[in-house]
N, C-alpha and C positions, 0 to 999 in steps of 0.2 A: 506495500500500500504506498501510495507517495503522500510523507508529511510537506505541510503550510510549513511559510513563513513562521520563525516562533511563535509559536504563544504561551506565555508565560501561564496561562491556566489552563492551555491542552487541550482549546476548545478547537475544534472546527465546525462547527454552522456559522455561517455568515448572513448573514441578514440584509434583502437588497431593500430599499425602502422600508424599512418595516417602521409602522405608526403608536403612535404614547401607549406606554403599558393599557389604558383601559378604550384607544380609540378599537372601531373596528379596520381587519386585517384588508388588501389589497386583494382584491380575491387574484388567483391564480396570477402567482408572482412572475415575470423572468429574469432572465441575465444582461442586465445593460450592456450595448455593445457599443465599448469609449475606443478612442482614438487617445494617442500619447497626448492629446490639448485634452480632453475629458477626464482623461486621467487622473492627468495631477489639477484640471479643475475638483476635480471631488474628491484628489486626497485633501490639497487645502480647506474646503468646506468643510471635510469631515472631521479634520482632527479643529478646525475650530472652534465646532460643535464642542468637541469632546471637551473641549477645555473650557468651555465655562459648566460644563455637566461637572469635571471636578471639583470648578472650584462652587459647587452648588450642596455639592457632595462633600467637603470638608465639610464648610460651615453647619450643616447636621449637629448637632450640640450632641455632646457623647447621653447625657443623660434620655437624651429622645434615640437615641440609638435602635431604632425595630425593624422587622424585618418588611415592614412598610415603606418606611424613611431611607433605608440603607441596604437593601438587598438588593430590591426591586430595582431603584433608581443604578444597582452597580451592575445587575445581568441588561437595565435598557441603553449602559454607557458602551456594554460588551458589545452587544446588538448594530450599535453606531456604528463604531469600528469595524466588524464587522462588516457594513454597509460597501463601504470599501474595498476592503481586504478580498472578499470572498472575489467579486466582478475582476478584479485586479488580479488575482489568481490564475485568474483564465484566460486572462488575454496578455498577459507575461508565459504563460507557458500552449495556448492554442492560441494564437493571433496570428496570422499572415504576415501581418507589419512588422517591421523590423523597428520600428520605431515606435510601437505600443508596449512592444517588450521590451524597451528599454526607457523607458517611462516607467510599466508597472516594477518595473526592477527600481528605478530610484524610489517610486512612495514604501512600495514594500518596505525601503532603509528607512523609512521617512516614518512609519505606522511602528515597526521595529523598535527605537529610541522614543517615542510615545509610549511605547507599550512597556520597557526596561523603566523607563521613569517614570511610569501609572504606579509598577509593582515595588518602585520603591520611597509610594508615598507613606508618610507614618501614618500622617490625618487620618490618610480612609482607612489603612488599615488597622487601627486603633479603632476604629469605627466599626469593621465587620468585626475584632474578634469580641465589642462591649457585646453585640446585638445574640440575641438571647433567642437560637432556633424553635418556631415551634411546632418540628415534628422532625422525622427519621431523614426527609427531603431539605431541609430547611439545615440539619444539621451537616452533612455531606456532605450540602455545598458550602457551609460556614468551613468544612475541614479543605474541603481543594481548594478554597483561595484563599484562607491562609497562607498551608502550603504552597500556593504557589505566590505568595507574598512573599514567604522566605525564604525562597531557593532563587529566589530573585534577589537576595544581601537585603531586602528590608532594614534586618533587625543585626546589618554588621555597622560596625562603626564607621562614618559617613568618610574617608579615604577607605578604604577594601568596600562601598559601598559606589563608589567614582570611580573604583576600579574594576567593578563589577557590572557596571554598567557598560563602561568601554571593550569589556571582552567580549558583552552577548552581541554593542553592535558590530562591531569584525566579524564574529561569528557568522553572523544574519551575510558577511560582504563576503566570505569566505565561503558558505554554500552559495551564494550568486555564481560565484566567480565558476566555481568547481561542476556546476552543471552547465553554466553558459559555455564552458571551454567543451564539453558535450555535443549537448547539443546545437551546438550552430560548428560544430565544425564539416565542412562540404567536401571534404577527402574523398574522391573515387581513386577506388584500385581498378586496371587497366587487366581481363582475364584475357589471353587469344578466346578461338573460339573451341581450339583443343581441349583446352585449360575444363571446359564446361561439360566435359563429357560426362555422363551419368544427372544432370538438373535435365527436371521433367519441361516438357516443350512449353507450356502452362508457363512457367518461370523465365524459358529464355524469350519465351513475346514478347516479356513484359519489360526487360533490364534494357538498360538504354548502351548504345555503342556510343562509340566515336566514328569518326570517318574510315576509316584503317578497316572500320566491322569488330576490332576491338569494343567485350561487354563491358561498363564503365559500373563497377560495384561499390555503392556510401558502406553507412552504421546501421540504418537499419536494421529492426532483427526480420523484418518480410526478406530482405535481400540474403543478410550472413544467415540465418540458421536454415534452410533449406542447403544455401551450398555446400557447409559444414557434412547432411546430414551424409548427404546425396551425388557432389563433387567426386569424381574417382582420381584425380592426380593428385596426388600427396606434396607434396610441392608448392603445389596452389593453395592448398587448405593450410600447410604453416603458412604459409604468405598473409594472407586472410585473414589467421589466425591471431599473429604477431599483431599487426594494422588495427585489429580489433580493441586488440588489448593492450595498446598505447592512445585510442582517442582521443585520449582526454592529455594525453603530459607532452612538457613535464613541468608544466604549469600547474599541473592537478596535485603533484607531492609534493609540490612545496608549499603548497592550499592547507593538502590533506597532514601535513607537516607543523603548520601555526597553529591549527585548529588542535593535535593532540597535544602541543605545548598549552594551549590556552584554558581549555580544557583541565589542563594537570592541576591553574593556576586556578581557577575555579576551586577546585578540589582545599586546598588548601588555603584561602578564601575562607573555609567553612569549618577546616582544617581536619579533616578527612580525609582516612589515608589515600587516595584515588577515588577520580571523575566515574569508577564504577560502583563507589560505596556512595558517591553522592542521587547517582542518576535511581541504584536498585532500591532503595529505602522505599523510593512511592510506588512500584512496584509487584506484583503477586509476589517476585524472589523475596524483598524482603534486605538481601544482602546479595555480596558476589560468590559470599561460600556456595550459596545455593546454587545457585549459575553450574559454577563453577565442577559442581558435583553432577550436577544436571551431567555439564559436555560430555563427566567422565566415563559416565556408563551409555552413554551415545557410543563413547569412542569403543567400550568395548563391545557394543552388541555388534558392530556395523566395522572394524577396524578388519577380522578373518574375512567376511565376507565380498568389502571393498578390493582385498588381494588376490580371492579365490574368481572372481567377478572379469579380475583387470588379465587376473590368465587367463580365464577363457578367453578376451577377448586379442588377446596376444597368438594366443593359438591359435586365433578364426582367420586374422589379420598369416601367419606364416600361412596358413591351410594356402587359400587367393592368392599366396605370390609363391608357389611350390616352395618354399622352405619349410626346413626345421625351428616350432619357436624359439631355440634361443641365437636362430640365428636374425631370428627382429627385435626393434624395439617396439614396442607400442607409447607413440609419445602421443600429447597432449592430445595434440590435434586431428589422432586418429578417432579417438574414444567414441565422437557422435557418432563420424562416418559409422565404424566396424558395430557398436550396440546397434544402429540401424540399419546394416546390411545382417549380422544375425538375426536380429528377431523377422525382420523377411523370409527368411529362411529358416530359422528353428516354427517359428510361430505366424509362416505368412500374415504380417503385419508390413504394411507398409506406408510408412505417417501419409505422404504425400498422394499414393493411390484412394486415403480416408477425405481430405477433401470431397469427394462424391456422396462420401454419405451425412455430411456436413457441411450443408451453402450455408454463407455466411447470413443473409437474409433471413432463413429458412429457422439457422439456429440462436439466430434474437430471437424474432418470433415464437422457438420453443420457450429458452428460459422464459420468456415473464407471462407464457401459459404455466406453466408449471408454478413461478410465483402468483399468479392470479389461483393455482387452485391450491397451493398451501398455505398463505397469510391471508388469502380472503381480499385481498384486489383486484383491481381491472388500471392495465395501461391502457389509455386515447390517445392516440400522434392528434397536436393539436399547434396549430401557431405558432411561434417564437423566429421573433429572430436572432441569428445564427451567425457564426463566425468566420463558418463554409459554410459551400450548401453542402453537404455533403453531413454535416448533425442533424439532427431531427431532437424535435420534443415532447414527453409525452405527459401525460395528468395523470398525475397514481391516485386515483378513488378507491373508497372504502366501499368493497361488495355489498355490507348489510346495512347500514346506512345512507350508501351514495355520497358521504360526506369528500368536500375534497380532503388531499391527504401531502400531495407535494408535489414535486414535478423533479425529471431526472433527463437529466441529457444525454446523448448519444455522442462521440466525437471516436468511429470508429477505423476512420483511418489513416496511412500513414504520408507527409506531405512532409516541405522544408520549413524548415522550423519549429515539426512543432514537438508538445512533449515526447521521448523517445522510447517509453514504457509503457508499462499496462498499468494502470490505476485506477481509484475513484475519487474524487474531489467532495471532500467535506464542505460545499459551497455554504448554504444557509442552511440554519439550524429550528431544531422547531422547539418553541415556544409558548406551554399552554397559558400563560398567565399573559406574554404578549398576544395572543391571541395568532403567532406567526407556524408557515407553514415552512418544512426545509425542501431542500434541493442539491440534487447531486449530482454531478455530472461523469458518465463514465467516459474512460480515455484509453484505447487500443490502438493497434496500429498492425493489426491484422489483412490476410490477403480477400481482397473481394468478391474472390468466385465461393471462396467454400475454406475451412478449417480444419486443419489438421487434429488428432485427439489429446496433444498438449493445450492445441489455443481450443478445444472448448474447455477442459481445465481451466487456463486463463479467464472464458469469458463468464464461468459459472462463479467462479473465485473474486473478480472487479465486481461482480454482480451484488454479491454477498456484504459485501461494501456497500453501492450505490444503495443497498434493502436498508443497511444496518441505519444506516443515513438520513433518508427519506420515509423511514417508520416511524422513528423515531417517537415520542410525546413527551418530552421529556417538560417538567415545569419552568424549568430555566434554560436558556439556550444555553449559554458556559457550561452545560450538562447534555448536552444532546447528541444523538449520531454514533459516533467514532471517537471518540471525548475519553473512551473508557482506559484502563490500564495500558502501554505499548505491550504488555506482553499473554493481552489477552487482545487486544481488537483482531488478532489473524483469525481468530478463533472460525467464531460462525462463519467467516466467505471459505475458511478452507475444510468449513465441513460442509460447504454447498459444494464444493466439488464432487464430493460422491455420487450425483447425480447424473453425472456423465460419466460413471459407472459402471451401475447398474441395469439392466435389460429394461427395468417396468419400466419407468423413468425417462430410458433412450426411443422405447418404439414410439413412444408418444410424440414422438420429430416425425416420423412418417405423415399426421396430419398435418402437416407445414410446408410437406416435400415430395406427393405424394410419383414425383419421376423419379426418387434417391432411389440407389438400393436400401433393400432393408434390414435392419439390424436384428439380427436374430442371437438368440442362446450360443449358438458357434463361433460368430465373432466376439461378442463380450466374453467369452474364457479366452479367447487366445489376443484380448485387449489384457486381459490381466495377467495372463502370464509373460506376457510381451514387456508391462509395465512393471508387474514383478521381478524382474529380470535389472538390473540397476539400480535397487535397491539403497548396495552396498556399498558402491560409487556417488549416488547420489550423495547420501545421505553421511557419507566421506568428504564430500566436498563440500556440507551444507555445517558439519563439526570446524572443518578449517574455516571456515565466511565466521565461527561465532567464536572458534580460538582465538579470529586472528581480533577482530573487532575485541575481545575483551582482554589481548597482550597488549593492545594498544594503549587501551583507559584505563588497565591496572595498577598494581603499585610499584612497578622498574618501569623507569624512565625507557621507552620505544623508539627505535629509528622506525619510522614507517615500509620502508624497502628494503632492507637488510633484516627485518624481522619477517615482511614476508619471505624472503628469498630463503628463510633461512626451515621454517613453516612448510614452505606447500616441499620444499627440497628433501625433507619428511615422509612426504606422500607415493605412491604407489608410481603415479607420471612421472612426477623430479616440480622440479621446475624450469621454466621455458627459456635463457639465456635473453635477454633481450628484450621481455616483455615487460610490464609496468601495472600488474591489474589494481595495483591500490587505487591510483590514478582516477580507472573509473569504478571506481567503487561509490557510489553516490550516497550506497543508504548509508555510512559511516556520517556525512555531514548533514542530512534528510532523518534526521530526529531517531536514526538508528544506532547511533554512539554508547559503546555498551548496552545495547540491546536488541542484537540483531538474533543472540537467542533466543529473543522473543517467536519467531518462526515457530522452531521446534514444538517450544515449549508450550501456544498456543495450541500449535495441533496435538498435544495428547490429550487437549483439553476436548480441542474441537473430535476425532476420533473416538473421544468419548460418548460427546452429549448424542455421538449419531442410533448408541446402544438404544434411548429411547423411541425413535423410531422402529426397535425390529426390523422384522425382512419385509416392510412395506413403508417406504422412504415417501410415501406419496398419499402420506394417511394426513389429511387437511388437519384432525381436532391436535395432535403434537405438533404440528406444521402450527396453529392459535397461538399454540399454546409458546412454542420457542418466540414467535413472534411478542406477546403481553410480554414472557419475562425476560425476556435475554432482548431482542431488537428495540421492543418501545424505551427501554426503561433510558440506554444513553449508559454515564458511569453516577447517577442517581444512587447506584447499590454498588458494596464494593464487589468485583468481578467474582471475588468469587464467591461469595453470598449468591449470585446469580447462578451461578454453575451450582453451586449445593440444592437451592431452589428446584430449579428447572431436570435435576436428575434424583433429587429427594436422595443420594449422597454424596459421600468422596469422590472427589475425581481419582479417578484409577489411569495409571500409564499404560497399564498392557497389549489394548489394543497401538499405542503409539507401537510400542516396541515390537509388538508382530509388524508393523507398517514397516517398522523400514528396515527389518531382516529377510521382506522377502515373503513369509507366511501366513499375512493376513489373510482369510478366507476371503471369496467373491459372493 
C-alpha cells in the first residue's frame, strides 16, 4: 500500500470541500482537477484558514476543554487540511502535467511544515490532554492524538523540538526526491529483435521501436515483468535486471543514507536505542524484539525450502542448456524466467496465456460484483472530472438503505509521469459527525487486454484497501479507513487475495466474459500447485527485505549499500555486482521504515481471518460481519481487539506458516 505525505496523526482519509460539522454534506463529492496555479492557490487559502482555526482552538479555556469544544474542532481542522492534501496527493502522483506534479510537491512540503508545527503546539496539546472522553471511541481518539503530538516532539525541550521539526521537514523532501527519481526516470533500453525471443506477440505489438527496428523498453511493470519471465536471452535479462535495479540511483542511495541518519537522530532525541524502538512502540508488535523473533521464525521455516527450490531451478536450467547442474550458475535474473518455464512444464500454467481467462475489464467487473455480494454495496458508474480519459469514477451505494456511502476512482493503466506501482490512495476519510463520505482511488499499471494470475491477486489486494477506505463509518475523519496500525493495515487486503485462488469466486468471472475460457477445478488446482512452488524463494526474499529494513533502523549504525551487499550475498542467489536495489526501495521512505515486517505480520492475521469463512468465501453473512467489525471501524479500536472480536479468539500463525512453506491446502 502506498503511504502519503507524513501525517503525524496517521490519518489517510482526506476531505474535499467538507462542510462545517453541523452542516448538510455536499452530495457525491468529487476530486477537483487542479493545475499548478490552482494547487498553489488552494494550498495558500487552506493554510490561512487553518491558522485561524488553530488560533481559535488555542483560546478555548482549559476549564472548558470538552469533547464538543476540542475534539470536534480538532477533527474539523484535520478535515480542512486534508481538503487540500487529498487532491494534491492525486495530482502529484497521477497528473499528466509535470508542472502540476511539481506544484503538488511544493504544496505537500508546506503542509508538512504546517503539520509539524501544529503537532508541536503546546496549547492545543494541553487542551486535548485535559478533555474528558465520553466513551471508548473518544478515548481512542484522544490516545491517538496525544501520541501523535508526543511523537512529533511537543514534550521535548525547545531546542530538541526545533531540531525534530527540521528533521521531519527534511525527511519529506527526501521522500519526494527519492520517489521523483524513480517516477520521472525516462530511460529506455534498446533490445534487438533477436533478444525478444520468447515474448508474446501481444507484448511485441505494443512495444515501442526505434528507426532501426530495435525495441525500446522502460521501467514500467507491464514492460519489465513479462520480459523477465519470458525472454529467452539470458544476457538481455541480465542487462534489464541491472538497469531496473539502478533506476533511482546513485542519488537515491545518498537520500536513503541521509534518511537513516536522521531517523537515528530522532530516536536519540527521544532517548530511545533506535528508530525501530521509536516506531514499533505504537504498533501491534510493541517492540523490535518481537519483530526479530518473528523474522527468526520465518527464516527457520523457509531457509531449507528456499535452497531446495533454488537447487531445483538450477537443475532445470542445466537440463534446458544440456549441461550438468554443477556446470551452471542460477543468477538472480534467471529466477523469474526459470520459475515460469518450470511451472509451464510441470503444472501447465502459463501466466501470459492466463490473460485470456482474465480480461482486464471483466476482471474489474468481477471484483466489484463479489464486493457487492459480500459487503452489501453497489458500484454505480457516474460522471466525474478525471485527470486522464482512461480514469473512471463510481458511486458506492449501500444495498440495504440505498444511501450514498462514498466514491471510488479507478486509474488502471500505465502512462508517462504516473505513479509506477499498484496502490490505493485514501483521498477522503469518513466522518459521521461531519456527515462526510469517503473517497478512495485505485491506482495500477495493468495490461489493458488481460491480467495474469499475479495481477488478479494485485487487483484484489488493492481493491481490499479501497474497500477499507470507502466502507469506513468512523465518528472522526482522522480515525477513518486505513489509518490503522501499519502492521495490520495490509491484513484486509491480503485476505481478499484469496478470492482469486478459490474455484467458487473464480467461476463467477464467466458472468462478465462469456467468451473467456472456463475456469474449472483442474485449472485452479494447477494454479495452486504452481503458486506453492516458489514459496521458499518468495518468503526468503520477503525475509531479506524485512531484515534489511530492521538492520538499517536498528541499534547499530548501518550504511545502506554495504549492508545490502552483505545481506544479499548471504542468500542462495547472492548479490549481483553493479546493482543498487536499496536506491529503488521506496517503502523505506514512504512509511515502512522499521515497518516492512508488517507485510508478513499482517498476512498472519489475514490468513487466520479467512477461517471465519470456512469453505464458503462467498458467504454474505460473514462478509457483512467483516464489514461491520473491521472495514467500517478504521482505528476506532486497537487492531488486536478488532481481530479478536471478529475471530472470537486470539489469532493463530498456523495458516501463515503453512502458506510460506507451500503446505497450505487449496
